[in-house]
C-alpha positions as CSV (number, residue, x, y, z in Angstrom):
1,M,128.5,85.5,149.9
2,R,129.5,82.4,148.1
3,F,128.6,78.8,149.1
4,D,132.3,77.9,149.5
5,E,132.5,80.7,152.1
6,W,129.4,79.9,153.9
7,L,130.7,78.4,157.1
8,S,133.6,80.8,157.5
9,T,131.1,83.7,157.1
10,Q,128.7,82.0,159.5
11,R,131.4,81.4,162.0
12,M,132.6,85.1,161.8
13,H,129.0,86.2,162.2
14,Q,128.4,84.1,165.3
15,E,131.7,85.3,166.9
16,T,131.3,89.0,166.1
17,V,127.5,89.4,166.4
18,H,126.6,86.8,169.1
19,G,129.9,86.5,171.0
20,V,130.2,82.8,170.3
21,D,133.8,81.5,171.3
22,H,134.4,78.5,169.0
23,R,137.7,77.6,170.7
24,A,136.0,77.5,174.1
25,L,133.2,75.3,172.7
26,A,135.8,72.9,171.3
27,C,137.3,72.5,174.9
28,D,134.0,72.1,176.7
29,P,131.8,69.3,175.4
30,Y,128.9,70.1,177.8
31,Q,128.8,73.7,176.4
32,M,129.2,72.5,172.8
33,S,126.3,70.0,173.3
34,R,124.1,72.7,174.9
35,Y,124.9,75.2,172.0
36,V,124.3,72.6,169.2
37,L,121.0,71.4,170.8
38,T,119.8,75.0,171.1
39,Q,120.7,75.7,167.4
40,M,119.0,72.4,166.5
41,H,115.8,73.3,168.3
42,S,115.8,76.8,166.6
43,A,116.2,75.0,163.2
44,L,113.3,72.7,163.8
45,D,111.1,75.5,165.0
46,T,111.9,77.6,162.0
47,M,111.4,74.7,159.7
48,E,108.0,74.0,161.2
49,T,107.1,77.7,160.5
50,A,108.4,77.2,156.9
51,R,106.2,74.1,156.6
52,M,103.2,76.1,157.5
53,N,103.8,78.1,154.3
54,V,103.6,75.1,152.1
55,P,100.0,74.6,150.6
56,S,98.4,71.3,151.5
57,H,97.9,68.5,148.9
58,G,94.2,68.7,149.3
59,M,94.0,72.2,147.8
60,H,92.8,72.8,144.3
61,E,95.6,73.6,141.9
62,E,94.7,77.4,141.5
63,T,94.4,77.6,145.3
64,Q,97.9,76.1,145.6
65,R,99.3,78.4,143.0
66,K,97.9,81.4,144.9
67,A,99.2,80.1,148.2
68,W,102.8,79.8,146.8
69,E,102.6,83.3,145.4
70,D,101.5,84.6,148.8
71,N,103.8,82.5,150.9
72,R,107.0,81.8,148.8
73,S,108.9,84.7,150.3
74,S,108.1,83.8,153.9
75,F,109.0,80.1,153.2
76,V,112.5,81.1,151.7
77,D,113.1,83.5,154.6
78,N,112.4,80.7,157.1
79,V,114.5,78.2,155.3
80,V,117.4,80.7,155.1
81,S,117.0,81.3,158.8
82,M,117.0,77.5,159.3
83,L,120.3,77.4,157.3
84,G,121.8,79.8,159.6
85,C,121.1,77.3,162.5
86,V,122.7,74.5,160.6
87,G,125.7,76.6,159.9
88,S,126.1,77.5,163.5
89,M,125.9,73.8,164.5
90,L,128.4,72.8,161.9
91,T,130.9,75.5,162.9
92,A,130.4,74.6,166.6
93,V,131.7,71.1,165.9
94,G,134.6,72.3,163.8
95,C,133.3,71.8,160.3
96,D,134.8,74.3,157.8
97,D,134.0,75.1,154.2
98,E,136.5,72.5,152.8
99,D,135.1,69.8,155.0
100,L,131.5,70.7,154.1
101,A,132.3,70.7,150.3
102,R,133.9,67.4,150.5
103,R,131.1,65.9,152.4
104,Y,128.4,67.4,150.3
105,T,130.2,66.2,147.1
106,D,130.4,62.7,148.6
107,K,126.7,62.9,149.5
108,L,125.7,63.9,146.0
109,A,127.9,61.0,144.6
110,K,126.2,58.6,147.0
111,D,122.8,59.9,146.1
112,A,123.4,59.3,142.4
113,V,124.6,55.8,143.0
114,L,121.5,55.0,145.1
115,S,119.2,56.6,142.5
116,E,120.7,54.4,139.7
117,L,120.3,51.3,141.9
118,T,116.7,52.3,142.8
119,K,115.9,52.7,139.1
120,A,117.6,49.4,138.2
121,A,115.7,47.5,141.0
122,A,112.4,49.0,140.0
123,L,110.1,46.3,139.0
124,P,106.7,46.6,137.3
125,P,103.9,46.7,139.9
126,A,102.8,43.3,140.9
127,E,99.2,42.3,140.1
128,L,97.2,42.4,143.2
129,V,95.5,38.8,143.7
130,L,92.7,38.7,146.1
131,V,92.3,35.3,147.8
132,P,89.0,34.8,149.4
133,A,89.2,34.1,153.2
134,P,88.2,30.6,154.3
135,D,84.7,30.3,155.7
136,V,85.1,29.8,159.5
137,S,81.4,30.4,160.4
138,A,80.9,26.6,161.0
139,V,83.9,26.3,163.4
140,D,83.0,26.0,167.0
141,I,85.5,27.9,169.1
142,T,83.6,27.6,172.4
143,D,84.8,25.0,175.0
144,E,81.3,24.1,176.3
145,D,81.9,20.4,176.6
146,D,83.7,20.6,180.1
147,D,85.2,23.0,182.4
148,D,88.7,21.9,182.2
149,D,91.3,22.7,179.5
150,E,92.5,19.3,179.1
151,D,91.8,19.4,175.3
152,L,94.2,22.4,175.2
153,V,97.1,20.5,176.7
154,P,99.1,18.3,174.1
155,E,99.1,14.6,174.8
156,G,102.4,13.0,175.8
């Protein structure tokens, strides 16, 4: 399967294997929302399962390397499964391969511009200047002189 045929393939799969009627979804916003939210929850659950296969930052480098060797296949399987959910969401709302290609190309162009702007705006790290806090140990914050709060009310 080619990337530029991904959504048409996903749509056909959803229709033939799972009986999804995309025309009916387009006419019923309640069912479309329900279907999209179900796919979204599945995608999030699958992504969480994939995340569990990513070695933690606190591991020693060799332990991380071994964990990737052991978990890479499961990680990729879960991300591919999540992509199936994403494809189902996109086809449910009428996105096709051409629309996806255009939007993805636009996204990459925006990312490139943002990356250049970020690099151009990068300033050298500012020096951290520590200023000692004022000594407030001699300040009396109690109001033991009387029981009223007249000193707290501004004059005038």
